Structure formats: structure tokens, C-alpha cells
C-alpha positions in Angstrom: 95.4 81.6 127.5 94.0 78.6 125.3 96.9 76.0 126.0 94.0 73.5 127.4 91.8 74.0 124.4 94.8 73.6 122.0 95.9 70.5 123.7 92.5 69.0 123.4 92.4 70.0 119.8 95.9 68.1 119.2 95.3 65.0 121.4 94.1 62.7 118.8 97.8 63.0 117.0 99.5 60.7 119.5 102.4 63.5 120.2 104.7 62.9 123.1 103.0 64.7 126.5 105.9 67.2 126.7 105.9 67.9 122.8 102.1 68.4 123.1 102.6 70.7 125.9 105.3 72.6 124.3 103.4 73.1 121.2 100.1 74.2 122.9 102.1 76.9 124.8 103.8 78.0 121.8 100.3 78.3 119.8 98.7 79.8 122.6 101.2 82.8 122.9 100.3 83.5 119.2 96.5 83.3 119.4 94.6 86.1 121.2 91.2 84.9 120.0 89.1 81.6 120.5 90.9 79.1 118.5 89.3 76.9 116.0 90.0 73.1 115.6 93.0 73.0 113.0 92.8 71.4 109.5 93.6 67.9 110.1 96.0 67.6 107.3 97.9 70.6 108.9 97.5 69.5 112.4 98.5 65.8 111.6 101.5 66.6 109.6 102.8 69.3 111.8 102.4 66.8 114.9 104.2 64.0 113.3 107.3 66.2 112.4 107.2 68.2 115.6 109.0 65.6 117.9 112.3 65.6 115.9 112.3 69.1 114.5 115.1 71.6 115.5 114.2 74.9 117.4 113.7 76.8 114.0 111.4 74.1 112.8 109.4 74.0 116.1 108.8 77.8 115.8 107.8 77.4 112.2 105.3 74.4 113.0 103.8 76.7 115.8 103.4 79.6 113.6 101.6 77.4 110.8 99.4 75.8 113.6 98.3 79.1 115.2 97.6 80.6 111.8 95.4 77.5 110.9 93.6 77.9 114.5 93.0 81.7 114.1 91.1 81.2 110.9 93.6 82.4 108.4 93.9 80.1 105.4 96.9 77.6 105.6 97.8 75.5 102.7 98.6 71.8 104.2 101.8 71.5 101.7 103.5 74.3 103.9 103.9 71.6 106.9 106.1 69.5 104.6 108.0 72.5 103.2 108.9 73.8 106.5 111.1 70.6 107.1 113.0 71.4 104.0 113.5 75.5 104.7 116.8 76.7 105.7 117.2 80.1 107.5 117.2 82.1 104.5 113.8 80.8 103.5 112.5 81.5 107.1 113.7 85.0 106.9 111.9 85.7 103.7 108.9 84.2 105.0 108.9 86.2 108.3 109.5 89.4 106.2 106.4 88.8 104.0 104.4 88.0 107.1 105.5 90.9 108.9 105.3 93.6 105.9 102.3 92.1 104.2 104.1 92.5 100.9 106.2 90.5 98.6 109.7 92.0 97.9 111.0 91.9 94.3 113.8 89.6 93.8 116.1 89.8 90.3 117.3 86.4 89.4 120.2 86.0 86.7 121.6 83.1 85.3 
């Protein structure tokens, strides 16, 4: 719904046109209200890494940018952390996001 506006917001980051369109579509599916311009630190870092990211990371970058455009607080460090995450990390974050609660984990040496 807001793909054109999102593309305009992400245009300055010199993404490949196909990547820009794909990312805009992914973000557009996650936003149901008027998007705001994303934080430059988040949008720029996400756009730089998006071109060579795998499918799982592309979904995570789209989630981060959508959250930043929807007015939610997103720390800029999350973008660089996404590139280092494995499937278990993504599952944990997805569960926290959906349940709005932090599960308790016992750690033993």
C-alpha cells in the first residue's frame, strides 16, 4: 500500500533497483499506517547489507525497517546484529515480539 513512499524514503541509499523494490514490498506488507522516514542509521546500514543477505536476513532487515517506519523504537545496533544471527536467535526474537514477554532461560556452566 505504501511501497512507492517507502521506495522514495530508501532511494538515497543507492540500492540496486530490484533490491529496493523487493525491500519496499516486504516493508509495505508489514505497515498498515502512514510510514515515517526511517532513522538514517537503520535505513543506511540495512540497505548496505540487504543486497547480499540470505532470505532469513532479508526478512529480518525488512522487519527492522518496518518497525522504524511505524514509529516504534529500534536501536541502530540491531541492523549489524542481524547479520550475525542464526536461526535460533531469530526464533527467540520472533517469540519475544509475538508474545510481548521475555522467556526465562536458565544458564549453567
